[in-house]
C-alpha positions in Angstrom: 109.7 117.8 79.9 108.0 116.6 76.7 108.2 118.9 73.6 104.5 118.9 72.8 105.0 120.5 69.4 107.5 118.0 68.2 105.5 115.1 69.6 102.3 116.4 67.9 104.2 116.5 64.6 105.3 112.9 65.0 101.9 111.6 66.3 99.6 113.9 64.4 98.3 111.3 61.9 97.3 108.9 64.8 95.6 111.8 66.6 93.8 112.9 63.4 92.4 109.4 62.9 90.9 109.5 66.4 89.4 112.9 66.4 87.7 112.7 63.0 85.1 110.1 63.9 84.6 111.7 67.3 83.7 115.1 65.8 81.6 113.5 63.1 79.5 111.6 65.7 79.3 114.7 67.8 78.0 116.8 64.9 75.4 114.2 64.1 74.2 114.3 67.7 74.1 118.1 67.8 72.1 118.3 64.6 69.7 115.6 66.0 69.4 116.6 69.7 71.2 119.9 70.2 73.6 118.3 72.7 75.3 115.0 73.7 76.8 113.1 76.6 80.5 112.5 76.7 81.9 109.5 74.8 85.5 108.4 73.9 87.9 106.5 71.8 90.9 104.4 72.2 93.8 104.0 69.8 95.2 100.5 70.0 98.9 100.1 69.5 97.9 98.0 66.4 96.4 101.2 64.9 92.8 100.1 65.4 90.3 102.6 66.9 87.7 101.6 69.4 84.9 103.6 70.9 83.9 103.9 74.5 80.8 105.2 76.2 79.9 105.5 79.9 76.7 105.6 81.9 75.8 106.5 85.4 72.8 104.1 85.3 70.4 107.0 86.0 67.3 107.5 83.9 68.3 111.1 83.1 72.1 111.6 82.9 74.3 114.7 82.6 77.8 115.3 81.7 78.7 115.7 85.4 77.6 112.2 86.1 78.8 110.5 82.9 82.3 112.1 82.5 83.9 110.5 85.6 82.5 107.0 84.7 83.9 107.4 81.1 87.3 108.5 82.5 87.4 105.5 84.7 86.4 103.1 81.9 89.2 104.5 79.8 91.7 104.1 82.6 90.6 100.5 83.0 91.0 99.9 79.3 94.5 101.2 79.4 95.4 98.9 82.3 94.3 95.9 80.1 97.1 96.9 77.8 97.7 97.6 74.1 96.4 101.2 74.1 98.5 104.0 72.6 96.1 106.9 73.1 92.7 107.8 74.5 90.3 110.6 73.6 87.1 112.1 75.1 84.6 114.2 73.2 82.3 116.4 75.3 80.0 119.4 74.9 81.5 122.5 76.5 81.1 126.3 76.7 84.2 128.3 75.7 85.0 132.0 75.8 86.9 133.5 72.9 89.6 136.2 73.5 87.0 138.9 72.6 84.9 137.8 75.5 82.2 136.1 73.5 81.0 132.8 74.9 79.9 129.9 72.6 79.1 126.2 72.7 81.8 123.9 71.3 82.6 120.3 70.9 85.9 119.4 72.7 88.1 116.4 72.0 90.8 115.9 74.6 93.6 113.4 73.4 96.1 111.9 75.8 98.9 109.7 74.3 101.0 107.2 76.2 104.1 109.1 75.1 103.0 112.3 77.0 101.2 114.3 74.3 98.0 116.0 75.6 96.1 118.3 73.3 92.5 119.6 73.1 90.7 120.3 69.9 87.6 122.5 69.7 84.9 123.1 67.1 82.7 126.1 68.0 79.0 125.6 67.4 76.1 127.9 67.4 72.4 127.5 66.6 71.1 130.0 64.1 67.5 131.0 63.8 67.6 130.0 60.2 69.4 127.0 59.0 70.0 125.1 62.2 73.5 124.5 63.6 76.6 126.1 62.3 80.1 124.7 63.0 83.2 126.9 63.1 86.7 126.1 62.3 88.5 123.6 64.5 91.4 124.8 66.6 93.9 123.0 68.8 95.5 124.0 72.1 98.0 122.3 74.4 96.2 120.9 77.4 96.7 119.4 80.8 95.9 115.7 81.1 92.5 115.0 82.7 92.3 111.2 82.6 96.0 110.3 83.3 95.7 106.6 82.6 99.4 106.1 82.2 100.3 108.1 85.3 98.0 106.0 87.5 99.4 102.8 85.8 103.0 103.9 86.7 102.0 104.7 90.3 100.7 101.2 90.8 
C-alpha cells in the first residue's frame, strides 16, 4: 500500500508544475466560453511538461465523448516511455458537505510511483462580474486512467 501523504510531500513540486498550467488554461476557457472539453498533460521523466488533447472527430463534442479518447491517448503516450506522471483537467459538478452543488475545474494526477490525487477549483458565474473562482482543494483519488497498471499487465 502506497502512503499517499508521504508520496505527495515527495512529489508535490512535480505535481504543482503540472496542475498550474492546466488550471490557468481552464480558467481562460471558462472566462471565454463558460466551459471546456477535457485536456491533459504529461510530465516527462526529464522534467519537461507536454500537453495532450483528444477529439472524437464529431462536429459537436461533449466530455462523455472526448474523455475516453483522451485517456487512451495518455495511456498510449505512457507506453512510448519516458513519462513520470499524467494529468487530466475536466469541467465537473461537485457537491460540498453542506449539500450545495457547484461547477468546478478538476485536475486528476496519476504518477508512475502510485500517487493519485484530484485537485478542484470551485467556479460560479455571478450576475455581476463574470466568473468567480474559489480556493483550490485536494483530495486523494482513485486512478481513472491507470496507464502503468495496463502497462504492467501487458
